[in-house]
VODO-453075 format. One record per residue (C-alpha): x negated, z, y. Coordinates in steps of 0.25 Angstrom, whole numbers, plus 5000, padded with zeros to 4 digits. Each point is the difference from the previous one (the first is absolute). Layout:
SITE	X	Z	Y
SITE	X	Z	Y
...
//
This chain:
SITE	X	Z	Y
SITE	5000	5000	5000
SITE	4995	4996	5013
SITE	4998	5011	5011
SITE	5009	5001	5011
SITE	4995	4994	5013
SITE	5004	5007	5013
SITE	4998	4993	5013
SITE	5000	5006	5013
SITE	4998	4991	5012
SITE	4987	4992	4996
SITE	4996	5011	4990
SITE	5001	4997	4985
SITE	4999	5014	4994
SITE	4998	4995	4986
SITE	4988	4991	5004
SITE	4995	5012	5007
SITE	5001	5009	4988
SITE	4992	4990	4992
SITE	4990	4999	5011
SITE	4998	5015	5000
SITE	4998	4999	4985
SITE	4986	4995	5002
SITE	4997	5012	5010
SITE	4989	5006	4990
SITE	4992	4987	5001
SITE	5000	4998	5015
SITE	5006	5011	5008
SITE	4996	4996	5014
SITE	5005	4986	4999
SITE	5013	5004	4993
SITE	5004	5011	5010
SITE	4996	4991	5012
SITE	5009	4990	4995
SITE	5011	5010	4997
SITE	4999	5006	5014
SITE	5001	4986	5007
SITE	5012	4997	4992
SITE	5007	5014	5001
SITE	4999	4999	5015
SITE	5009	4988	5000
SITE	5010	5006	4991
SITE	5014	5005	5005
SITE	5006	5014	4997
SITE	5010	5000	4989
SITE	5005	5011	4991
SITE	5003	4991	4989
SITE	4986	4999	4996
SITE	4995	5014	4999
SITE	4997	4999	4985
SITE	4990	4989	5003
SITE	4994	5007	5011
SITE	4998	5013	4992
SITE	4994	4992	4989
SITE	4990	4994	5010
SITE	4997	5015	5004
SITE	4997	5004	4986
SITE	4991	4988	4998
SITE	4992	5004	5012
SITE	4998	5014	4995
SITE	4992	4995	4989
SITE	4991	4991	5008
SITE	4985	5001	4996
SITE	4990	5001	5011
SITE	4992	4988	5005
SITE	4986	4999	5004
SITE	5004	5004	5014
SITE	5008	5012	4996
SITE	5005	5004	5014
SITE	5005	4986	5003
SITE	5008	5000	4987
SITE	5005	5014	5003
SITE	5004	4996	5015
SITE	5008	4988	4995
SITE	5007	5008	4990
SITE	5004	5010	5011
SITE	5005	4989	5009
SITE	5008	4994	4988
SITE	5006	5014	4997
SITE	5004	5002	5015
SITE	5007	4986	5000
SITE	5008	5004	4988
SITE	5005	5013	5005
SITE	5011	4994	5009
SITE	5006	4993	4988
SITE	5001	5013	4991
SITE	5012	5009	5001
SITE	4998	5015	5001
SITE	4998	5006	4986
SITE	4989	5003	4990
SITE	4994	4986	4999
SITE	4998	5000	5015
SITE	4994	5014	5000
SITE	4991	4996	4989
SITE	4995	4988	5008
SITE	4998	5009	5012
SITE	4992	5010	4992
SITE	4991	4989	4995
SITE	4999	4994	5014
SITE	4996	5014	5005
SITE	4989	5001	4989
SITE	4994	4987	5004
SITE	5000	5003	5015
SITE	4993	5013	4997
SITE	4990	4994	4991
SITE	4997	4989	5011
SITE	4999	5011	5010
SITE	4990	5007	4991
SITE	4992	4987	4998
SITE	5000	4995	5014
SITE	5004	5012	5009
SITE	5012	4992	5005
SITE	5008	5009	5009
SITE	5013	4991	4999
SITE	4999	5000	4985
SITE	5000	5015	5000
SITE	5012	5001	5010
SITE	5007	4990	4991
SITE	4998	5009	4987
SITE	5006	5012	5008
SITE	5012	4992	5004
SITE	5003	4995	4986
SITE	4998	5013	4994
SITE	5008	5007	5010
SITE	5012	4990	4997
SITE	4998	5002	4985
SITE	5000	5016	5001
SITE	5013	5000	5007
SITE	5006	4991	4989
SITE	4994	5008	4989
SITE	5009	5010	4993
SITE	4992	5002	4987
SITE	4991	5013	5001
SITE	4989	4994	4992
SITE	4999	4987	5008
SITE	5002	5009	5013
SITE	4988	5009	4996
SITE	4991	4988	4997
SITE	5003	4993	5013
SITE	4998	5012	5008
SITE	4986	5001	4994
SITE	4998	4986	5005
SITE	5006	5002	5014
SITE	4991	5012	5002
SITE	4988	4992	4996
SITE	5004	4989	5011
SITE	5002	5011	5011
SITE	4987	5006	4997
SITE	4993	4986	5001
SITE	5008	4998	5013
SITE	4994	5013	5006
SITE	4986	4996	4996
SITE	5002	4986	5007
SITE	5008	5005	5012
SITE	4996	5015	5001
SITE	5014	5005	5003
SITE	5001	5014	4995
SITE	5015	4999	4998
SITE	4997	4989	4989
SITE	4991	5010	4993
SITE	5010	5011	5001
SITE	5011	4991	4994
SITE	4991	4996	4989
SITE	4997	5014	4996
SITE	5015	5003	5000
SITE	5004	4988	4991
SITE	4988	5003	4991
SITE	5005	5015	4998
SITE	5014	4995	4998
SITE	4996	4990	4990
SITE	4992	5010	4992
SITE	5011	5010	5000
SITE	5010	4990	4995
SITE	4990	4995	4989
SITE	4998	5014	4995
SITE	5015	5001	4999
SITE	5002	4987	4993
SITE	4990	5004	4989
SITE	5011	5009	4994
SITE	5008	4987	4999
SITE	4990	4992	4993
SITE	4992	4994	5011
SITE	4986	4996	4996
SITE	4989	5010	5003
SITE	4991	4989	5006
SITE	5010	4999	5012
SITE	4997	5015	5003
SITE	4985	4997	5000
SITE	5001	4988	5009
SITE	5009	5009	5010
SITE	4990	5011	5000
SITE	4989	4990	5003
SITE	5008	4994	5011
SITE	5003	5014	5006
SITE	4985	5003	4999
SITE	4997	4988	5007
SITE	5009	5003	5012
SITE	4995	5014	5001
SITE	4985	4996	4999
SITE	5003	4990	5011
SITE	5005	5012	5009
SITE	4989	5009	4997
SITE	4989	4990	5001
SITE	5006	4992	5013
SITE	5006	5011	5008
SITE	4993	5011	5008
SITE	5012	5010	5000
SITE	5001	5003	4985
SITE	5005	5013	4994
SITE	4994	5006	4987
SITE	5014	4998	4993
SITE	4998	4985	5001
SITE	4987	5001	4993
SITE	5005	5009	4989
SITE	5011	4991	4998
SITE	4991	4988	4999
SITE	4991	5007	4990
SITE	5012	5005	4992
SITE	5006	4985	4999
SITE	4986	4995	4995
SITE	4998	5011	4990
SITE	5015	4999	4994
SITE	4998	4984	4999
SITE	4988	5002	4991
SITE	5006	5011	4992
SITE	5012	4992	4997
SITE	4992	4987	4997
SITE	4991	5008	4990
SITE	5011	5008	4993
SITE	5008	4987	4998
SITE	4989	4991	4996
SITE	5003	4990	5010
SITE	4993	4986	5002
SITE	4985	5000	5005
SITE	5004	4994	5013
SITE	5010	5010	5003
SITE	4991	5012	4996
SITE	4988	4994	5008
SITE	5008	4999	5013
SITE	5004	5014	4999
SITE	4986	5005	4997
SITE	4995	4991	5011
SITE	5010	5007	5010
SITE	4996	5014	4995
SITE	4985	4996	5002
SITE	5003	4995	5014
SITE	5007	5014	5003
SITE	4988	5008	4996
SITE	4991	4990	5008
SITE	5009	5003	5013
SITE	4999	5015	4997
SITE	4985	4999	5001
SITE	5000	4991	5012
SITE	5010	5009	5008
SITE	4991	5012	5000
SITE	4992	4997	5013
SITE	4990	5011	4998
SITE	4990	4996	4989
SITE	4996	5013	4996
SITE	5015	5004	4997
SITE	5002	4987	4991
SITE	5004	5003	4985
SITE	4991	4991	4991
SITE	5010	5001	4989
SITE	5009	4991	5008
SITE	4990	4989	5001
SITE	4996	5003	4985
SITE	5015	4998	4996
SITE	5002	4987	5008
SITE	4987	4994	4994
SITE	5005	5004	4986
SITE	5013	4994	5002
SITE	4994	4987	5006
SITE	4991	4998	4988
SITE	5012	5002	4991
SITE	5008	4990	5008
SITE	4989	4989	5000
SITE	4998	5001	4985
SITE	5015	4999	4998
SITE	5001	4988	5009
SITE	4987	4992	4996
SITE	5008	4995	4988
SITE	5011	4995	5008
SITE	4991	4992	5011
SITE	5003	4987	4994
SITE	5015	5001	5002
SITE	5004	4995	5013
SITE	5012	5010	5001
SITE	4990	5011	4999
SITE	4989	4995	5010
SITE	5005	5007	5012
SITE	5000	5013	4992
SITE	4985	4997	4995
SITE	4996	4998	5015
SITE	5006	5014	5004
SITE	4993	5007	4988
SITE	4986	4994	5003
SITE	5001	5001	5015
SITE	5005	5015	5000
SITE	4989	5004	4990
SITE	4991	4993	5010
SITE	5004	5009	5011
SITE	4999	5013	4992
SITE	4986	4996	4996
SITE	4996	4997	5014
SITE	5005	5015	5003
SITE	4992	5005	4989
SITE	4988	4993	5005
SITE	5002	5007	5013
SITE	5000	5013	4993
SITE	4987	4996	4994
SITE	4994	4997	5013
SITE	5005	5012	5007
SITE	4996	5011	4990
SITE	4994	4993	4987
SITE	5012	5003	4992
SITE	5006	4991	4989
SITE	5015	5002	4997
SITE	5002	5003	4985
SITE	5009	4987	4998
SITE	4990	4990	5006
SITE	4994	4996	4986
SITE	4987	4995	5007
SITE	4986	5003	4997
SITE	4996	5002	5015
SITE	5006	5000	5014
SITE	4995	4986	5004
SITE	5008	4995	4988
SITE	5013	5005	5007
SITE	4998	4990	5011
SITE	4997	4989	4991
SITE	5012	5002	4992
SITE	5009	5001	5013
SITE	4995	4987	5005
SITE	5001	4993	4987
SITE	5014	5005	4997
SITE	5005	4995	5014
SITE	4993	4987	4999
SITE	5007	4998	4986
SITE	5013	5003	5006
SITE	4999	4990	5011
SITE	4996	4989	4990
SITE	5013	5001	4991
SITE	5009	4988	5001
SITE	5015	5000	5002
SITE	5001	5012	5008
SITE	5006	5003	5014
SITE	4990	4994	5009
SITE	5000	5011	5011
SITE	4995	5010	4990
SITE	4986	4994	5001
SITE	4998	5003	5015
SITE	5009	5013	4999
SITE	4991	5006	4990
SITE	4987	4995	5006
SITE	5004	5005	5013
SITE	5004	5014	4995
SITE	4986	5001	4993
SITE	4992	4996	5012
SITE	5008	5009	5009
SITE	4996	5012	4992
SITE	4985	4997	5002
SITE	5001	5006	5014
SITE	5001	5014	4992
SITE	4986	4998	4995
SITE	4987	5004	5007
SITE	4994	4990	5010
SITE	4989	4997	4990
SITE	5009	4995	4989
SITE	5011	4992	5008
SITE	4992	4987	5001
SITE	4996	5001	4986
SITE	5014	5001	4994
SITE	5005	4990	5010
SITE	4990	4990	4994
SITE	5005	5003	4986
SITE	5014	4996	5004
SITE	4996	4986	5005
SITE	5006	4992	4989
SITE	5014	5007	5001
SITE	4999	4998	5015
SITE	4997	4985	4999
SITE	5012	4999	4990
SITE	5009	5007	5010
SITE	4996	4991	5012
SITE	5003	4987	4991
SITE	5013	5006	4995
SITE	5005	5004	5014
SITE	4997	4986	5005
SITE	5008	4993	4989
SITE	5012	5009	5002
SITE	5000	4999	5015
SITE	4999	4984	5001
SITE	5014	4999	4994
SITE	5006	5013	5004
SITE	5012	5001	5010
SITE	4995	5003	5014
SITE	5005	5015	4999
SITE	4994	5002	4986
SITE	4987	4994	5005
SITE	4999	5009	5012
SITE	5003	5012	4990
SITE	4989	4996	4990
SITE	4990	4999	5011
SITE	5004	5013	5006
SITE	4999	5007	4986
SITE	4986	4995	4997
SITE	4994	5000	5014
SITE	4985	5000	4999
SITE	4998	4996	4986
SITE	4992	4988	5003
SITE	4991	5008	5009
SITE	4998	5010	4988
SITE	4997	4988	4991
SITE	4989	4995	5010
SITE	4994	5014	5002
SITE	4999	5001	4985
SITE	4993	4986	4999
SITE	4990	5005	5010
SITE	4998	5013	4993
SITE	4996	4993	4987
SITE	4990	4991	5008
SITE	5007	4987	4997
SITE	4997	4995	5014
SITE	5008	4998	5013
SITE	5005	4986	4996
SITE	5008	5006	4988
SITE	5005	5011	5009
SITE	5005	4990	5010
SITE	5007	4991	4990
SITE	5008	5012	4994
SITE	5003	5005	5014
SITE	5005	4986	5005
SITE	5009	4999	4987
SITE	5007	5013	5003
SITE	5002	4999	5016
SITE	5009	4991	5008
SITE	5009	4997	4988
SITE	5012	4999	5008
SITE	4993	4989	5009
SITE	4994	4992	4989
SITE	5011	4991	4998
SITE	5002	4998	5015
SITE	4986	4995	5001
SITE	5003	4989	4989
SITE	5014	4997	5007
SITE	4993	4998	5014
SITE	4989	4990	4995
SITE	5001	4986	5005
SITE	5006	4991	4989
SITE	5000	4987	5008
SITE	4989	4994	4992
SITE	5006	5004	4987
SITE	5013	4994	5004
SITE	4993	4987	5003
SITE	4992	5000	4986
SITE	5012	5004	4991
SITE	5013	5002	5007
SITE	5008	5004	4988
SITE	4991	5010	4995
SITE	4999	5006	5015
SITE	5015	5001	5001
SITE	5001	5007	4987
SITE	4988	5010	5004
SITE	5006	5002	5014
SITE	5014	5002	4994
SITE	4995	5010	4990
SITE	4992	5008	5011
SITE	5013	5001	5009
SITE	5009	5003	4988
SITE	4991	5012	4996
SITE	4999	5005	5014
SITE	5015	4999	5002
SITE	5003	5006	4987
SITE	4991	5012	5002
SITE	5007	5003	5014
SITE	5014	4998	4995
SITE	4998	5009	4988
SITE	5003	4989	4990
SITE	5000	5003	4985
SITE	4986	5001	4994
SITE	5001	4987	4992
SITE	5003	4992	5013
SITE	4987	5005	5006
SITE	4992	4998	4987
SITE	5004	4986	4999
SITE	4994	4995	5013
SITE	4988	5008	4998
SITE	4997	4993	4987
SITE	5001	4987	5007
SITE	4990	5005	5011
SITE	4990	5005	4989
SITE	5000	4986	4994
SITE	4999	4993	5013
SITE	4988	5008	5004
SITE	4992	4996	4988
SITE	5004	4985	5003
SITE	4995	5002	5014
SITE	4987	5005	4997
SITE	4997	4986	4993
SITE	5005	4992	5012
SITE	4989	4996	5009
SITE	5003	4998	5015
SITE	5012	5010	5001
SITE	5000	5015	5003
SITE	4998	5010	4989
SITE	5009	5012	4998
SITE	4994	5014	5003
SITE	4991	5005	4989
SITE	4989	5011	4998
SITE	4988	4997	5009
SITE	4987	4998	4993
SITE	4987	5007	5006
SITE	4996	4987	5007
SITE	5013	4999	5007
SITE	5000	5014	5004
SITE	4986	4999	5006
SITE	5004	4987	5007
SITE	5009	5009	5009
SITE	4988	5007	5006
SITE	4992	4988	5005
SITE	5002	5004	5015
SITE	5004	5015	4999
SITE	4999	5012	4991
SITE	5012	5004	4992
SITE	5002	5015	4997
SITE	5011	5003	4990
SITE	5002	5015	5000
SITE	5006	5006	4986
SITE	5005	5014	5001
SITE	5005	5009	4990
SITE	5000	5016	4998
SITE	4989	4998	4989
SITE	4990	4990	5006
SITE	5000	4992	5012
SITE	4991	4988	5003
SITE	4997	4989	5010
SITE	4998	4986	4993
SITE	4992	4992	5010
SITE	5000	4984	4999
SITE	4988	4994	5007
SITE	4995	4986	5000
SITE	4995	4998	4986
SITE	5002	5014	4995
SITE	5010	5011	4997
SITE	4996	5015	5001
SITE	5007	5014	4999
SITE	4998	5012	5009
SITE	5005	5013	4994
SITE	5009	5008	5009
SITE	5000	5014	4994
SITE	5006	5007	5013
SITE	5012	4990	5000
SITE	5011	5006	4992
SITE	5014	4994	5000
SITE	5007	5013	4999
SITE	4993	5005	5013
SITE	5003	4987	5007
SITE	5015	5001	4995
SITE	5002	5014	5005
SITE	4994	4997	5014
SITE	5008	4987	5000
SITE	5013	5007	4997
SITE	4998	5009	5012
SITE	4998	4988	5009
SITE	5011	4991	4995
SITE	5011	5010	5001
SITE	4997	5001	5014
SITE	4999	4985	5003
SITE	5013	4999	4993
SITE	5007	5009	5010
SITE	5010	4992	5009
SITE	4996	5008	5012
SITE	4986	5005	5002
SITE	4999	5011	5010
SITE	4987	5005	5006
SITE	4998	5010	4990
SITE	5001	4990	4988
SITE	4991	4990	5008
SITE	4990	5011	5001
SITE	5000	5003	4985
SITE	4999	4985	4997
SITE	4988	4999	5009
SITE	4993	5012	4993
SITE	5004	4995	4986
SITE	4995	4986	5002
SITE	4987	5004	5007
SITE	4997	5009	4988
SITE	5005	4989	4990
SITE	4991	4989	5006
SITE	4988	5009	5001
SITE	5002	5003	4985
SITE	5001	4985	4997
SITE	4987	4998	5008
SITE	4992	5010	4992
SITE	5006	4997	4986
SITE	5001	4985	5001
SITE	4995	4992	5011
SITE	4987	5006	5003
SITE	4995	4999	4985
SITE	5005	4986	5000
SITE	4993	4996	5013
SITE	4987	5007	4996
SITE	5000	4992	4987
SITE	5002	4987	5008
SITE	4989	5004	5010
SITE	5010	5001	5012
SITE	4994	5013	5005
SITE	5001	4997	5015
SITE	5007	4991	5010
SITE	4995	4986	5001
SITE	4991	4996	5011
SITE	5006	4991	5011
SITE	4993	4988	4995
SITE	5004	5003	4985
SITE	5013	4994	4993
SITE	5009	5012	4996
SITE	5002	5002	4986
SITE	5014	4997	4994
SITE	5006	5009	4989
SITE	5014	4996	4993
SITE	5006	5013	4995
SITE	5009	5000	4988
SITE	5006	5014	4999
SITE	5008	5005	4989
SITE	5010	5012	4998
SITE	5003	5008	5012
SITE	4989	4994	5008
SITE	5008	4988	5002
SITE	5008	5008	5010
SITE	4988	5002	5009
SITE	4990	4991	5008
SITE	4986	5003	4994
SITE	4994	4994	5013
SITE	5005	5012	5007
SITE	4991	5010	4992
SITE	4990	5007	5007
SITE	4996	5013	5007
SITE	5003	4995	5014
SITE	5000	4987	5008
SITE	4990	5006	5009
SITE	4990	5002	4988
SITE	4993	4990	4992
SITE	5005	5005	4987
SITE	5013	4992	5000
SITE	5004	4987	4993
SITE	5003	4992	5013
SITE	4986	5002	5005
SITE	4994	4994	4988
SITE	5008	4989	4994
SITE	5012	4991	5003
SITE	5011	5003	4990
SITE	5011	4991	4994
SITE	5009	5003	4988
SITE	5006	4993	4988
SITE	5010	5005	4990
SITE	4993	4995	4988
SITE	4989	4991	4995
SITE	5010	4990	4994
SITE	5008	4999	5013
SITE	4987	4998	5008
SITE	4996	4989	4990
SITE	5014	4994	5001
SITE	4999	4999	5015
SITE	4986	4994	5000
SITE	5003	4990	4989
SITE	5012	4995	5008
SITE	4991	4998	5012
SITE	4989	4994	4991
SITE	4989	5009	5007
SITE	4994	5006	4987
SITE	4986	4997	4996
SITE	5001	4988	4991
SITE	5015	5000	5000
SITE	5007	4986	4999
SITE	5008	4997	5012
SITE	5014	4997	4998
SITE	5006	4988	5008
SITE	5001	5003	5014
SITE	4990	5012	4999
SITE	4990	4993	5009
SITE	5005	5007	5013
SITE	4990	5009	5007
SITE	5006	5014	5002
SITE	5002	5003	5015
SITE	5011	5004	5010
SITE	4997	4990	5011
SITE	5013	4993	5005
SITE	5008	5007	4990
SITE	5015	5000	4999
SITE	5004	5015	5003
SITE	5013	5007	4997
SITE	5003	5013	5007
SITE	5012	5009	4996
SITE	5002	5009	5011
SITE	5010	5012	4999
SITE	5000	5008	5013
SITE	5014	5005	4997
SITE	5005	5003	4986
SITE	5013	5006	4996
SITE	4999	5016	4998
SITE	4985	5000	5003
SITE	4992	5004	5012
SITE	4996	4988	5009
SITE	4987	4994	4998
SITE	4996	4998	5015
SITE	4986	4993	4997
SITE	5006	4989	4990
SITE	5003	4990	5011
SITE	4986	5002	5006
SITE	4994	4998	4986
SITE	5008	4987	4999
SITE	4996	4995	5014
SITE	4985	5003	4998
SITE	5000	4992	4987
SITE	5007	4988	5007
SITE	4989	5001	5010
SITE	4989	4998	4990
SITE	5008	4990	4991
SITE	5008	4990	5009
SITE	5008	4995	4988
SITE	5006	5014	4997
SITE	5015	5000	4996
SITE	5006	5014	5003
SITE	5013	5005	4993
SITE	5005	5012	5008
SITE	5011	5009	4994
SITE	5002	4990	4988
SITE	5008	5002	4987
SITE	4993	5000	4987
SITE	5005	4986	4995
SITE	4994	4994	5013
SITE	4987	5007	4997
SITE	4999	4995	4986
SITE	5004	4986	5004
SITE	4988	5000	5010
SITE	4991	5006	4989
SITE	5004	4989	4991
SITE	4994	4990	5010
SITE	4986	5006	4996
SITE	4994	5004	5014
SITE	4985	5002	4999
SITE	5002	5013	5008
SITE	5011	5010	5000
SITE	5001	5013	5008
SITE	5011	5010	4998
SITE	5002	5010	5011
SITE	5011	5009	4995
SITE	5004	5012	4993
SITE	4996	5002	4986
SITE	5005	5010	4989
SITE	4995	5004	4987
SITE	5009	5003	4988
SITE	4992	5011	4992
SITE	5008	4998	4988
SITE	5002	4985	4999
SITE	4988	4993	5008
SITE	5006	4987	4998
SITE	5011	5004	5009
SITE	4991	5004	5012
SITE	5004	4993	5013
SITE	4996	4992	5012
SITE	5012	5003	5009
SITE	5007	4988	5006
SITE	5013	5000	5008
SITE	5009	5000	4988
SITE	4991	5009	4991
SITE	5012	5008	4996
SITE	5008	4989	4994
SITE	4989	4990	4997
SITE	4987	5007	4998
SITE	4986	4993	5000
SITE	4994	5007	4988
SITE	4987	5000	4993
SITE	5007	4993	4988
SITE	5006	4989	5009
SITE	4986	4997	5007
SITE	4994	5000	4986
SITE	5010	4989	4996
SITE	4994	4991	5010
SITE	4990	4990	4995
SITE	4992	4989	5007
SITE	5005	4987	4995
SITE	4989	4991	5006
SITE	4986	4998	4995
SITE	4996	5001	5015
SITE	5006	5014	5001
SITE	4992	5004	4988
SITE	4987	4995	5005
SITE	5001	5006	5014
SITE	4995	5013	5004
SITE	5013	5006	5005
SITE	5002	5013	5008
SITE	5011	5010	5000
SITE	4999	5012	5010
SITE	5010	5011	4997
SITE	5001	5008	5013
SITE	5010	5010	4993
SITE	5000	5014	4994
SITE	4996	5002	4985
SITE	4998	4985	4998
SITE	4989	5002	4990
SITE	5006	5013	4994
SITE	5005	4999	4985
SITE	5009	5012	5000
SITE	4999	5010	4989
SITE	4987	5004	4994
SITE	5003	4996	4986
SITE	5002	4986	5003
SITE	4987	4998	5009
SITE	4993	4991	4990
SITE	5011	4990	5001
SITE	4997	4998	5015
SITE	5014	4996	5003
SITE	5002	5000	5015
SITE	5003	4991	5012
SITE	4985	4996	5002
SITE	4998	4996	4986
SITE	5013	4993	5000
SITE	4995	4991	5011
SITE	4988	4996	4991
SITE	5009	4996	4989
SITE	5008	4992	5011
SITE	4987	4992	5002
SITE	4993	5007	5011
SITE	4985	5003	4996
SITE	4997	5009	5011
SITE	5010	5012	5003
SITE	4998	5011	5010
SITE	5009	5012	4998
SITE	5001	5016	5001
SITE	5001	5010	4990
SITE	5006	5010	5010
SITE	5009	5001	5012
SITE	4996	4992	5013
SITE	5000	5007	5013
//
């Protein structure tokens, strides 16, 4: 008998079911076609059975090579199916599966929208669930999602609700045991309760002893129940891992070293070894790989603490099972490295566990910090590469969160390379890989592609369309598979471009010759700061050197910077605040002179002011971390004394080596560089077209009385000046698109400390149509002439070179850098308010 064929609009359900029968062989193509056809279907209640059948087929879909793309497509299919399903058990089951897929996608990709979707679907299912066994199981899942939302959003209400749901689910599960519920469900509920309570005692400052006791009790009960009932290895291992973490935290929470109980560390180590032994046999199973990572990394953390004990008092905890103290560190590093190399795990576990290990190094005596950091090098390298791969296709908000979470990890990786004496070039390579991730695609988008379009128009169109699609889908928070697809096209295009002579080449890792070519006419000083080791990496003509900076500590700089930035951020600055600022800045720049600039200038031989007949030396500074907020050329004891930067050298800046190389490559001014067509222009500003944006009066802002005078002065020097006074944002963007050689903004500027891409240059309609960093970044020079010319943007506005919050400084997202992306090779901007 032939199967019935249901037709809704243009959708042939029977054909679609046959198509889905091949899902195990080619999930990506099948689901892609399914989505396309389903979007064109009309809603009809007559075809519920067919839609339900499709849902069940989707539940069994196997994972493709790109697991997250496959999962993302299944999520979209399930979302499209929901409106066709009536209220009832089938719809609830689909929503539960959908919530599970969304949560798994969140764990894998740190996707905020996926987590919110999981909570939304779970909430609906919980409201419709009447069976206690199902309700208890779903409540465990709901608490887990709320805990995850707290860790991402840091809203304590989410954590309080997570604990409430976890306690409710645990009590209900205990009650259900009397009615035949599985004992495994109680262990899972206890584990979830432990996780929520552990998050509270570990993350919040105000914690009562009762919370800690409840956490320990939940962990111990879970182990006891699992042992007494001979539950599967995975369940028992997770319970023991939680108990071991509890003992580790009990050890850590005692702030006075002499009062710590070594039994806590012994017990945590003993449990750690047991869990690793249990999980080793399961490491080949993909569904246990995340548990294996947790077991290995957690034991690594405990061995690191045991090594600190050995350093401090020579003691070896009883449960270490090692012949000597140094072997403790060997095992700690080896276990961490093993955990970062396991395939099919949550990618964020690599940088998360590595950063946790590196952060604890600060507790060691100074003489040991660099040594342990160097031993962590392989894990730091993997973390940087993992982070880069995640951020390339992440939605914009998720990418910002990733970069904030793992702020500074590439600087640790570079410091580790230097600690191991691998040379400055290796340090520069890993540092460049992990900094400016957010702007890397902008650099590729803004490259001149005219020649490529002439050589191969079809290829150019596909490549440019893919770049635009990736950009649009990231900003519009499109599903993951709609971001990964154009990215795959871009990766293929990059390989093809490298083999096409005469056209531009996409951004790539710089080789040592390319780095040194940047220093033909100036010294380049990249300052790498961490709280464990800081260095200046100096590129001179034909060589690369390092200068150790032992007195430059990131924590010290951050503390000083916090005091300064909180005062700069005040809307009104009275005389008292200004006096405090002057004192703090004077102290900061004196410290910067002694700990950074003086050692660098001494190495370079710039120990005094040049004679009147001598050429002034030029230094291009590339700061990292919190130093990006401050002009290094202001460092010194006083302008009236010889010991200050401006009396010795002329300073300029770059955000990174790759951005500097990109600018000079476009201009064809690199040593040995092949000039692109139109790059024969000699840099200069004589008879230049000048655009002045003057805002003497701005809505809800103080008047800028000197703005008109600035515009008039510029017009005197450059007769071809065009002045826009009191203009709207769109008018400014239109004139910028005409690619003037010089642009001068004389207006108010504001910095968004949370979202630097939303920092503003204030136009007349700034409240309704703001001129943001993101909009300026989107400008790109279309003509080869604009790419080849040396163009200047002068931003006479407050905070134009201020990148907002400290934990995003390595991205260098601010108004000044956005003008560079818009094609201006030279930009002048301020990191602070202008008088």
